[in-house]
N, C-alpha and C positions, 0 to 999 in steps of 0.2 A: 220666295218675296217678292215682289214686283215695285219699285218706286217709282214716284208718280214723279210729274214734271216739277214739281212745285217741295219734295224733297231731294229732287235732283238739286235742285236750284239753292236750297237754306244747310245741305251737308259743308258745302266748306266751312261755311259763316261760324259754326259750331267752335271750327277746329284753326281759327285764324288765332286767340292768343294764344297759341302753343309757340312755341320757341322750337324755328327752324339749328337742330341738329349738328346741318350738316358744315363743311367748310363752305364761304361765303361764293369762291369762285368757281362757275363749273353748274351752274344749280337752276337750267330752264324753269323748273315745275316747282311754283310753290309749296309746301312743308301740308298746308292747307288743303291746296287741290290733290296731292297723291295722301292724305289721311281719308278722305273725302272720298275719292275713288276707288281706296283701299273698303271702308267701311260699305260702301255700295255694294262691292261685290260681295262681301261677306254677308252682308244682309242678304243678299239673292243666293247664298246659296254654298261661295267658292273658298276651299276650304288650306289653297296652299297658294305660295305665290305667285305661281306660275300661274294658279285658274285664276288670281285677280291680276295678271297680265294680261292673260288669253280674255278674258272678258270685257279689261279696258279698249281693248285693242277691236273687241266686236262692237263697241259703241254707236251707235252712229254719230253723221260729224253734230247732229240737235242735242243730241244725250249729251257731244263731249262737251258743247259749249255751254249747257246748263251745270257740267259743274265746275266751269272756270278752267277748262283746259287751256296753253296757250296757242297763238297761231302764228304757224307756220308754215313754207310752203306750201299757200294752199290750203290749209287742212290743223283743225285743230289737234295737235300733239298729242298724247299719252305718253305716262310715264313709261319705262322699259321694269322690266321684272326684277331688275338689282339696284332699280333707284326703289321701288318700293318696298324693296327688303329693307336698304338701306336706314329708310327714314321707320318705318316698320319696327327695326329691332335697335335704333336708336333714340326714339322720341322719346318724352320723358313719361310714364306711365301714368305718374300721378295726373299731369296737366291732362292727357285722354281720357282719363278715366271723369277728369271734371267735365270733357265738351261732349264723350258718350252721355251722361249723367243726365246733361243738360239737353241732346236729343232726347233721350228716351222722356223727361220730364216733357213734351212739348208733343212727340209721336208714341208714344204706348202710354197713356188716358185712357185707351177706350178697355184692356182688360184688366179684372177684377182681380186673377189670379194666372201665374203663368208656371209655365214649366220648366225647370229647370235640370240642364246635364252639364257636369262638368268635364276636364280629361288634362291631365300634365303632357307639357309640349316634350318632344324632344330634342335634345340641345340647345331649350334656352334655358341660360343660368343669369340669376342678376351679379351682382358685384359683391356682395354675400359669401355668393355659393350655389344657394337656393332656385331649385327649379320653377319655370312659371306654369302658373296653370292658368288655363280659361276654362270659363262656364258659359251658355248656350243658354237663351230664355225663347222660350217659344207661349204664347196667351192663348191660354183658353178661348178666349169669347172671339177674339178677331186672327187667329190662326197664324199672323205678322210672327216673323220673327228677329229678338231683338239682340242690337250688342252685344259681343263676349265680353267678359272682362278679364282682365290678366289680372289675377291674384297670386301673389307669394305667399305661401302660410307662414304662421307664425312658427319660432323657434321657441 
């Protein structure tokens, strides 16, 4: 999936209400920008933290500005792989899911049906010792890939 300029500018807005799980000191990248970059990369088919970080580094200066990356040393800086991983594994999954549902409500209305595929994430264990599952959605009409959802099975 290719992201439009409007989608790049709007993605951070959907994540602004999410609480930042990191300590206040030493966090130059806003949590909503890190999540928007990660969501954009995942929508474009990046399956791992490394590929997400590589995707963000390859973004043009214009695309970085659209996502809201901060300006430092004559360029818009992007978060490192460790920053992306740290935010992704520590953010509240309920808050993240709500933001993703809002994004889907605005940008996923074209499709009347979706193809769904799920996976179990290796080494992703919640506080109750349960493995995390992800699901990916592809629209039949638009052929767009929609945001994956984190699911924890009921016990």
